[in-house]
N, C-alpha and C positions, 0 to 999 in steps of 0.2 A: 511366521517367523520364516526368518532370512534365509536359514538353511534348511532345508526341506527334510535332509537326510536323518532317518531315523539310527542306521548304522552306519559308520563311517569308516570302516574299515581301521581304525587308530589301535584297536589291541587293548584299550583301554575302558575298563568298566564305566558305565555311567547311566545315567537315569532318563535319558531320553526317551525310552520307550514309553514312557508314562504321559509323553504330549501326543502318540499317535491319536491321527484325528478317527472319525468314526468311518465303518467303513463303505464302501461304495453300496448303496441300497441293492443293488443285484446280488451284493457277497454278505447281506448282513442275516445271519442266523438267530439272533437274538430276540427282536419284538417286530419283526417286518411283519405286515399284515395286520397290526393290532391299532395302529393309529387312526385318526378321523380321516384321514386321506387315501389309507388303504384301499386295495381292489375292494374289498369286502364292507369297508367301511366300520372297520373296526370289530375284532373277534369274531367274524362271521364263520361260513364253514370254508371256505376257499382256503384258509392255509397261507403260510409263509412262502411256500414254492410258487403259487399264483402274483403274489405281491411281489417276490425277484424276477418273475418273468416279466411281469405288465410295466413295474414300476412303483416305487412310493408315492409318486404323485399323479397316479393313474386318473383321479377323478377331476383334474385339473385340465385334463386332456379330453377332445369330446369324444376322438374316436384314433384309434392309429391307420385311419384311412387306406384300408384295404381297399385291393383292385376290385373290379366289377367279376375279372373270372374267378378270384379268392371267394368273395360272396358267393357266387352262383354255383361253385362246386361244394363249398360248405352245405349249403340249401338242398343240394341234390342230393347230399348224403343222407342229410336229418330227412327229407320225404322218404325216399327210396331204401332208410334203412340199411344201408351199405359204406362198408368202411370206407375213410378216404386216404388214398395212398399220396402222399406229399414229399414230391422229389425236389431237391436243391441244392446249393452248393452248403456248405457251413456256415451258421450264425447269417441264414435269410430269414429266420423265423419261422423254423416250419414246427417247432415244439410249442413254441408262442401261441402259433394259432389254436392249438387246443386249448390252453388256458383261457385265451379273449372269447372263444365260443361259450365256454362252462362261465366266466363272469357276464356274459352279456345275457345270456340264456338260465343266468341263478340254477345251472347244475349241480352246483358242490364243491368238491374237490376233485381234482381229477385224480385218477389212477394212472400210475406209470410204472411200466413193464420196460426196463432197459434191456438191449438184447447184449448179447456179448456170442463168439462161436460157439460157447458149450449150451447155452441156453437152449433147452428143449421144450416141449408146448405143454409138458407135464409142470415145469417151472410155472406157468401162466394161470395152469387151473389150479392146482392145491398140491400142498406139500402134506404128506400121513408122518409122523413121527413114529414109523415103528420100534426103533431101537429106544426111543423113550418108554415107549410103552412096557416093553420086554425090561426095561430095566427097572420100572417100577412093580412088574410083577414078582421080579427074585425079590425085590425089597420087602413087598406084601410077605410072600414066602418067610421069609427071613423073621419077619416080625411076629409071623404067626407062630413060631417055634416059641415064642414068651407068650401067649397070650392072644386076646383077639386081636385080628388084621383089621388094620384101619379099612373103611371104605374105599374103593378103587374107583380113581375119576372114570367118568365115562369117554366113550372112544373119542367123541367129538372135541376134548382137550387136546387130544394130538392131531388133529386134523385143522388145517390152515387154509383157507384159499388165495389164490394166487391174486393178482390184478387182474385177468381176463376172468378168472372164476368171478370175482367179487364183482364187478361188470354185468355178469350175467345173473347175478340175482334178481326175482323178481322186484320191481320196483316201485319205492316207496311215493306216494301221491302228494304231491305239495301240500294238500291240505285234505282231511277227512271227506271220504268220495269224491275226491280230485280226480285227475287225470295220472296215471301212472308216467313218472317222470325218466328219462334214459339218465346212466351216469357216461361219464367223458373218459375215455381209456387213452391214456398216450402208448404206443406201442415205437417206441424211441431205437431209431437206427435198425432197421428190420434187414437192411444191408449184409450188417456184420454177424448174420446167422449162420447157421450150419445149413446145408444145403437142401436139407431136409425139410426146414420149419417152416416155410412159406407153403408149402405141400400139406402141412400136417395141419395149419389153420384152417384148411378149408373147411371142412364139417362142422367144425365149431361154428364158422361165421356164417354156414349155411344153415344150419339147423336150431341156431339159437341155446344149444342144450348140450350139456355133457352130463356123466355118470361117474360116483366114487363107490368102485366097485367093495371097498371098505364097510360103506354103508349098506349098500345091496343087500350083500349078506344076511344082513341082521335088520332086514327092513320088517320080517312079520314078527321081528322081537320088540324091536326100537324103530315104530314107522317114523318117527319125527327126531331128528337129531340136531344139537345145538351146535354151532361151529365157530371159530375165529377167521374172522375176513382180513383182506389187506387193511382195511381200515382200522385194526386193531378192535372194531365192534363184534358183535354176534350175530349169524343168522341159522335160521330155522331150516333143515333139509327134508324134505318129507320124501319118502322112499329112497333115500341115496340118487337122488338126479335132481341137478340144476335148472331151472327152466327159465328162460328171461321171459317178462311179459312188455317190456320197453326194450327194443335192442337199443344198445350203448352206441352212443357217438365216438366211433373207433378210428384214432388219426395215427395211420403207419406212416411213419418218416423213413426217410433213405436220402443218402448223397450222392447217390445214384451209381455206387460204385459196383453195380452187378445187374443183371436183369432178373425178373421175375418169372417164374411159368403162367404161362395165358390163363388157366384155370383160374388164377388168383386174381391177375390182372381184369377178369372181363366180371367178377364178384366187385372190384373196388369201383369209387368214382377218383379219378386221376388227376393231379392238379402239378402242375409244376410250377413252382414258387422261386419267382424272379427276384434277384437283388433289390433291397428299398430304393425307391426314388426320394427326388427332395421332400416332397411331403411326407412321405412316409418316416424319412430320417428324423426330421424337424420334430414329428409327433413322438417319434423313442426316445430322443434327447432330453425333450419336454419333461417326458414321463418319469425319468429314471435321474435326470439333475436337476430339471429346472429352468427356466429363462434366461438368468445370468450365463450359465456354462453354454447356452447355446450361443449365445452373444460374443461371450469370449473366446469360444474356440470355432467362431466361424471360419476361421482359414483350413481347421484340420476338418470340418465337416467338408469344405470344397475341395480338399486333398482325397477324401475318400471318394467323392462322388464322381473328379476326373482321374481315378484311377484308370488304369491300361483295360482295354476290353478282354474280358477273361480272365483278369488279373483276380485271385480269390481273395478277399480283406474280409472278416467276418463283421459283422456290426458290434460285437461286443469288447471286439479290438478297438473299435472309435471311442465307444463307451469309457474304455480303460485309460486310452488316451488323454479324453477329456477330463475324467476325475483326476488323473495324475498331474497334468500341467496346470491344471486351476489351483493346485495345492502347490505345486512348485513356481507357481507366478512370481515369488520375488528372487528368482537367479535368472542371471543371465542366460540371454537367448539360445545361444548355441546350446547350452545345457537343454532346455526345453524340447528344442529340435532333436537332440540326440534320444531323449525320452520317446517321443514323438516318432521315431524312425526306428525305434526299438518294437514301439508297440506295434506300429500299423505294419510289420512286415509280412509281406503276401504268404499265404499260407502253401501255395503251389511253387515259390519260390526254392530251388537248390539250395543248401546250406552251403 
């Protein structure tokens, strides 16, 4: 359509929203990851999040061309069963690295633990809904006054493992009798955490296990308890203790906004992720938008690559600019340039 705008600011109701095109692949929350070209080949275990990260056309791209030092750091973490601490500017692909490893090695859906200033270690391990259980007990007592009370749900119904707790569950082998496979855990933006969280992680990362006191207390009466996991599945906990059999592949990401204690650093493989180069950038555009977008947006790609040293512009900003200018191809060049300028604004430039 010649006028690409859906909202026109005219104040007159109209039906143009029905002409809104499909969303960018990385913002499609309806069916991404279910098609034949999706990362899991359609309906696989990786899920839509991985498809959004790696691109709906992931199978059309041989690889995202990681640098040798990135491949070596991932392998070091896998061999040594150590977390991978990935540092870099926003939009350099830190989180995507976890999804790329899970996709290539067939390790299933990535467990994601987003970190904020209020996050505690307990949030990552498990949550016990004590209030919900108390309410059910009170309801049982009220019902008992009018006859036989209903069966009380087991304590496991009130326990849910967090992303870290789920990642430490005994791994299931890919096939009966096979080698247990690790899960992939993404601990996103650890530098946003409270000052104590990096230190609190040390024992769990070192020992690969943790206890649930609520289950330990009743282990003599209920040695095995079934609880919910961060996946939405159920897992059997023995003796109130979770012990990993295959240490998960853990990616800790950081934007470099703070330093971490030496005790954590020595337990991690450290990787400083640089902005994507020509080859990596071309692979990303192909994976998300296809060859036509790469050809039509060559000028924008070169503009991204020629940005000033130290200037922070994320790769998803480039993808947004390519997608939008592609849909606004029928408008005058000055409007397209204005759109590109808006979308490629450096993140470190003062307002």
